C-alpha positions as CSV (number, residue, x, y, z in Angstrom):
1,X,-1.4,8.9,16.8
2,X,1.7,9.9,14.7
3,X,4.1,8.6,17.4
4,X,2.2,5.3,17.3
5,X,2.5,5.1,13.6
6,X,6.2,5.7,13.6
7,X,6.7,3.2,16.4
8,X,4.9,0.5,14.4
9,X,6.6,1.4,11.1
10,X,10.0,1.5,12.7
11,X,9.5,-1.9,14.4
12,X,8.3,-3.5,11.2
13,X,11.1,-2.0,9.1
14,X,13.7,-3.1,11.6
15,X,12.3,-6.6,11.6
16,X,13.1,-6.8,7.9
17,X,9.8,-8.5,7.0
18,X,8.3,-5.7,5.0
19,X,7.4,-5.9,1.4
20,X,8.7,-3.0,-0.7
21,X,6.4,-0.2,-1.9
22,X,7.1,-1.4,-5.5
23,X,5.8,-4.9,-4.5
24,X,2.7,-3.3,-2.9
25,X,2.0,-1.3,-6.1
26,X,2.3,-4.5,-8.2
27,X,-0.1,-6.3,-5.9
28,X,-2.7,-3.5,-6.3
29,X,-2.3,-3.2,-10.0
30,X,-2.5,-7.0,-10.5
31,X,-5.6,-7.2,-8.4
32,X,-7.2,-4.4,-10.5
33,X,-6.0,-6.2,-13.6
34,X,-4.3,-3.0,-14.8
35,X,-0.9,-2.7,-16.5
36,X,1.4,-0.1,-14.9
37,X,1.8,1.7,-18.2
38,X,-2.0,2.4,-18.2
39,X,-2.2,3.7,-14.6
40,X,-1.4,7.1,-13.2
41,X,0.0,6.4,-9.8
42,X,-0.9,9.3,-7.4
43,X,-0.1,7.9,-4.0
44,X,2.2,5.3,-2.4
45,X,2.4,6.0,1.3
46,X,3.1,4.0,4.4
47,X,0.3,4.4,6.9
48,X,-1.6,2.6,9.7
49,X,-5.1,1.1,9.2
50,X,-6.7,-0.4,12.3
51,X,-3.3,-0.8,14.0
52,X,-1.7,-2.5,11.0
53,X,1.1,-0.9,8.9
54,X,-0.1,-0.7,5.3
55,X,0.9,0.8,2.1
56,X,-1.8,3.2,0.8
57,X,-1.8,3.0,-3.0
58,X,-3.9,5.2,-5.2
59,X,-4.1,5.3,-8.9
60,X,-6.3,6.3,-11.8
61,X,-7.1,4.5,-15.1
62,X,-9.1,6.3,-17.7
63,X,-10.5,8.6,-15.0
64,X,-11.5,5.8,-12.7
65,X,-10.0,6.0,-9.2
66,X,-8.6,2.9,-7.4
67,X,-7.5,2.9,-3.8
68,X,-5.8,0.0,-2.0
69,X,-4.4,-0.6,1.5
70,X,-1.8,-3.4,1.3
71,X,-0.4,-5.0,4.5
72,X,3.2,-3.9,4.5
73,X,4.3,-7.1,6.2
74,X,2.4,-9.8,4.4
75,X,1.3,-8.2,1.1
76,X,-2.3,-9.0,1.9
77,X,-4.9,-6.6,0.5
78,X,-6.5,-5.1,3.5
79,X,-9.0,-2.7,1.8
80,X,-10.1,-1.8,-1.7
81,X,-12.2,1.3,-2.5
């Protein structure tokens, strides 16, 4: 599984079509309608969800937890918890 992740991530990064982790964070914050100054970001990590490379974004606002998976190629929100 780890080898598959690195292969996908390497292929996507080398293709030069990835959004940045900063852009992924902004997409999640915007969707949640939260200003960055009000959020405590606890996780920004490149991972794989159902065979798709995604940024896993986790943050808290006033004790409420937000979790997002953002497609690292398109910027599409894949999952919200």
